[in-house]
C-alpha positions in Angstrom: -11.9 0.0 -20.2 -11.4 -1.1 -16.6 -8.4 0.1 -14.5 -6.5 -2.9 -13.2 -3.8 -1.0 -11.2 -4.1 2.6 -10.0 -1.3 4.7 -8.5 -2.5 7.9 -6.9 0.1 10.5 -6.0 2.6 7.7 -5.1 6.1 8.7 -3.7 8.8 6.3 -2.7 11.6 7.6 -0.4 14.7 5.9 1.0 16.6 6.9 4.0 20.1 8.3 3.4 22.0 8.6 6.6 20.2 9.5 9.8 18.5 12.7 8.9 17.9 12.8 5.2 16.1 10.8 2.5 16.0 10.6 -1.3 12.8 10.5 -3.4 13.2 7.8 -6.1 9.6 8.3 -7.1 7.8 11.6 -6.4 4.0 12.2 -6.7 3.2 9.8 -9.6 -0.4 9.2 -10.5 -1.0 6.6 -13.2 -3.6 4.0 -14.3 -2.7 0.7 -15.8 -5.7 -0.3 -18.0 -6.6 -4.0 -18.2 -5.4 -5.6 -21.4 -3.0 -2.9 -22.5 0.8 -2.8 -22.7 2.0 0.3 -20.9 5.6 1.4 -21.7 7.6 3.1 -19.0 10.7 4.9 -20.3 13.5 7.2 -19.0 17.2 7.4 -18.4 18.9 5.3 -15.7 18.0 6.8 -12.3 14.6 8.2 -13.5 12.7 6.0 -11.0 11.2 3.4 -13.5 12.3 0.3 -11.6 11.4 1.7 -8.2 8.0 2.5 -9.5 7.6 -1.0 -10.8 8.6 -2.5 -7.5 6.1 -0.3 -5.8 3.5 -1.7 -8.2 4.4 -5.2 -7.0 4.6 -4.3 -3.4 8.3 -5.0 -3.2 9.0 -1.5 -1.8 6.4 0.4 0.2 4.9 3.6 -1.0 6.0 6.4 1.4 2.9 8.5 0.4 0.0 8.1 -1.9 -2.0 5.0 -2.5 -2.0 1.9 -4.8 -5.1 0.0 -5.6 -5.6 -3.3 -7.4 -8.9 -3.9 -9.2 -10.5 -1.1 -7.1 -9.2 -2.4 -3.8 -6.6 -0.6 -1.8 -3.4 -2.7 -1.4 -2.7 -1.0 2.0 -5.8 -2.4 3.6 -5.6 -5.9 2.1 -5.5 -8.9 4.5 -2.5 -11.1 4.6 -4.4 -13.8 2.6 -5.5 -11.2 0.0 -1.9 -10.0 -0.4 -0.8 -13.6 -0.9 -3.4 -14.0 -3.6 -2.3 -10.7 -5.2 1.3 -11.9 -5.4 0.2 -14.7 -7.8 -1.6 -12.2 -10.0 1.3 -9.7 -10.4 4.6 -11.1 -11.6 7.9 -9.6 -12.8 10.5 -10.5 -15.3 13.8 -9.0 -14.3 16.6 -7.4 -16.4 19.4 -9.9 -15.8 18.4 -13.4 -16.7 21.5 -14.9 -15.1 21.2 -13.5 -11.6 17.4 -14.0 -11.5 17.8 -17.8 -11.4 19.1 -19.9 -8.5 22.3 -21.7 -9.9 21.5 -24.7 -7.6 18.1 -25.3 -9.0 17.3 -27.1 -12.3 15.0 -25.3 -14.8 11.8 -27.1 -13.8 12.5 -26.6 -10.1 12.9 -22.8 -10.6 9.7 -22.6 -12.6 7.8 -24.7 -10.1 9.0 -22.7 -7.1 6.1 -20.1 -7.1 3.6 -22.9 -7.2 5.4 -24.7 -4.3 5.3 -21.5 -2.2 1.7 -20.8 -2.9 0.8 -24.5 -2.2 -1.2 -24.9 -5.4 -2.5 -28.4 -6.1 -0.5 -31.6 -5.8 3.0 -32.4 -7.1 1.8 -34.0 -10.3 -0.5 -31.0 -11.1 2.3 -28.5 -10.5 4.6 -30.5 -12.8 2.0 -30.4 -15.5 1.7 -26.6 -15.2 5.5 -26.3 -15.3 5.7 -28.3 -18.5 3.0 -26.2 -20.1 4.6 -22.9 -19.2 8.0 -24.1 -20.5 6.4 -25.3 -23.7 4.6 -22.0 -24.1 7.9 -20.1 -24.0 9.5 -22.4 -26.5 11.9 -24.3 -24.2 12.2 -28.0 -25.3 11.8 -30.8 -22.8 15.4 -31.9 -23.0 16.4 -28.6 -21.3 14.0 -28.9 -18.4 16.5 -30.7 -16.2 19.5 -28.5 -16.9 21.0 -25.9 -14.6 21.1 -22.2 -15.5 24.8 -22.3 -16.4 24.0 -24.8 -19.1 21.7 -22.4 -20.9 22.2 -19.5 -23.2 21.1 -16.0 -22.2 17.9 -16.2 -24.3 17.1 -19.6 -22.9 17.5 -18.3 -19.3 15.2 -15.4 -20.0 12.6 -17.8 -21.4 12.8 -19.7 -18.1 12.3 -16.5 -16.2 9.2 -15.7 -18.3 7.9 -19.2 -17.7 8.3 -18.8 -14.0 6.4 -15.6 -14.1 3.6 -17.1 -16.1 3.1 -20.3 -14.2 0.8 -18.7 -11.6 -1.4 -17.4 -14.4 -0.9 -13.7 -13.5 -3.1 -10.9 -14.7 -0.3 -8.3 -14.7 3.3 -8.9 -16.0 6.0 -6.3 -15.3 9.0 -6.6 -17.6 11.9 -4.6 -16.1 14.4 -4.0 -18.8 13.9 -7.7 -19.6 15.6 -7.6 -23.0 18.4 -5.0 -22.2 21.0 -7.7 -21.4 20.4 -9.6 -24.7 21.8 -9.0 -28.1 19.6 -7.5 -30.8 18.5 -10.8 -32.4 17.5 -12.2 -29.0 15.8 -9.0 -28.1 13.5 -9.3 -31.1 12.9 -13.0 -30.3 11.9 -12.3 -26.7 9.7 -9.3 -27.6 7.8 -11.4 -30.2 7.4 -14.1 -27.6 6.0 -11.7 -25.1 3.5 -10.4 -27.7 2.3 -13.9 -28.3 2.0 -14.8 -24.7 0.1 -11.6 -23.9 -2.7 -12.8 -26.2 -2.6 -16.4 -25.0 -2.6 -15.6 -21.3 -4.7 -12.4 -21.6 -2.1 -10.4 -19.9 -1.8 -6.7 -19.0 1.9 -5.7 -19.4 4.1 -2.9 -18.0 7.2 -2.8 -20.1 10.1 -0.8 -18.7 13.0 0.3 -20.9 15.3 3.1 -21.7 15.0 2.4 -25.4 12.2 4.4 -26.8 12.3 2.4 -30.1 11.6 -0.9 -28.3 8.9 0.6 -26.1 7.3 2.2 -29.1 7.2 -1.2 -30.9 5.5 -3.1 -28.0 3.4 -0.6 -26.1 -0.1 0.7 -26.6 0.5 3.7 -24.3 3.8 5.2 -23.0 4.7 7.1 -19.8 7.9 9.0 -19.7 9.8 9.5 -16.4 12.5 12.0 -15.4 14.1 12.2 -12.0 11.2 10.5 -10.2 8.3 12.3 -11.9 6.1 11.7 -14.9 6.7 14.3 -17.7 4.6 12.9 -20.5 2.1 10.2 -21.3 0.5 9.4 -24.7 -0.4 6.6 -27.0 2.8 5.0 -28.5 2.0 6.2 -32.0 1.3 9.8 -31.0 4.3 10.0 -28.8 6.7 8.8 -31.5 5.1 11.0 -34.1 4.8 14.2 -32.1 6.3 14.3 -28.6 5.0 17.1 -26.3 7.8 17.5 -23.8 11.4 18.6 -24.5 12.8 15.5 -22.6 10.8 13.1 -24.7 11.8 15.0 -27.8 15.5 14.6 -26.8 15.1 10.9 -26.2 13.5 10.5 -29.6 16.1 12.5 -31.4 18.9 10.3 -29.9 17.2 7.2 -31.2 16.5 8.6 -34.7 20.1 10.0 -34.9 21.5 6.5 -34.3 19.1 4.8 -36.7 19.4 7.5 -39.3 15.7 7.1 -40.2 14.8 10.7 -40.3 16.5 14.0 -40.9 15.8 15.1 -37.3 18.6 17.1 -35.7 20.1 15.5 -32.7 19.2 17.3 -29.4 22.1 17.4 -27.0 21.0 17.8 -23.4 23.1 20.2 -21.2 25.0 18.7 -18.3 24.1 15.6 -16.3 21.0 14.3 -14.6 20.8 16.2 -11.3 21.1 14.3 -8.0 17.8 13.1 -6.6 19.2 14.1 -3.2 18.8 17.7 -4.3 16.4 18.0 -7.2 16.2 21.4 -8.9 13.3 23.7 -7.9 10.5 24.3 -10.4 10.7 22.0 -13.4 13.3 19.3 -12.7 14.3 19.2 -16.3 14.9 22.9 -16.7 18.7 22.9 -16.1 19.1 20.7 -19.2 16.3 22.1 -21.3 17.0 24.3 -24.3 13.5 25.8 -24.1 13.6 26.8 -20.4 12.5 30.3 -19.3 12.7 32.0 -15.9 9.4 30.6 -14.7 10.7 27.0 -15.3 13.2 27.5 -12.4 10.5 28.5 -9.9 7.2 26.8 -10.9 6.7 23.1 -10.8 4.6 22.0 -13.9 1.6 19.7 -13.6 0.5 17.2 -16.2 -2.0 18.8 -18.5 -4.0 17.2 -21.3 -2.6 18.2 -24.7 -2.7 16.6 -28.1 -4.4 13.5 -27.0 -1.9 12.8 -24.2 -0.5 14.7 -21.2 2.6 16.8 -20.7 4.3 18.4 -17.7 5.8 21.4 -19.5 5.0 25.0 -18.7 5.6 26.0 -22.3 3.7 23.1 -23.9 1.1 25.3 -25.4 3.4 27.6 -27.3 6.1 25.0 -28.1 3.9 22.2 -29.4 0.2 22.9 -29.4 -1.1 26.4 -30.1 -4.4 25.1 -31.5 -6.1 24.2 -28.2 -6.3 25.3 -24.6 -4.7 22.9 -22.0 -6.9 21.3 -19.4 -6.1 19.8 -16.0 -5.4 16.1 -16.2 -7.4 15.0 -13.2 -9.6 12.0 -14.1 -9.0 12.0 -17.8 -7.8 9.1 -20.0 -6.1 6.9 -17.5 -3.7 9.5 -16.3 -4.9 11.4 -13.2 
């Protein structure tokens, strides 16, 4: 398996006032393997969308490095970055605001090709028609404006616009969250079909563990700007190895009523990223926290086929094996 995108100790900070800053992402190391669907989950404010924008170069990494296909993004020439912009595309959460209300459907989908200057006008129009056909949008809708489309149709247009450059990596940032349940299933199934046809690598961001578990091969869980657990989707849903993941899963199962799992109620609110807690950032809300959790920052360690950043992972979840440092193992470094 080849690594398409690698993040090494990436942090993203934003200035707040003149003398302070806030870390939206803090020390994240993660590999995106070519051909996989990587799910990224966490509560609102956990840093998922900021991390995705750092992957695309929409926000700069304050520290750490990002490499694409083995090449550092920071040292790329302007021409190489322009080429990269065509290979990495994003589908945003709100299908309404993502489209220019003054442009017709085919104009919005053709815009990336116009900006990149690919081919002649006829060739671009052919690519647009194919992309729109691939997402299931019939020809009679191609000349309509966004306000004349339903929410599901608008999201299909956004997906077509992302695919028209033939990207290698597609980042879906809560791309079904604004749709009703029936449309969510429709778009998720469409993305699965398109992944095979276009040979895509996908980063799928959501706060819904059930949706991510359905579409993802591997899942990374974020809390307050840091990674707390990574594992294959099946292993994570069957046996989470971090108290935060366990709480997310219990909330979903409690709503669905699919298991007799007791609902885990987290204490308090998510701390402010302006002043994150010392030690484990999750410890003020964790029912398993001990004194060391308030002073020692946990590192991701390999456990149970995945990785967990919990000081008590061995005695809480996996007494049968000795934990190992994560560095260089299984796509999570």
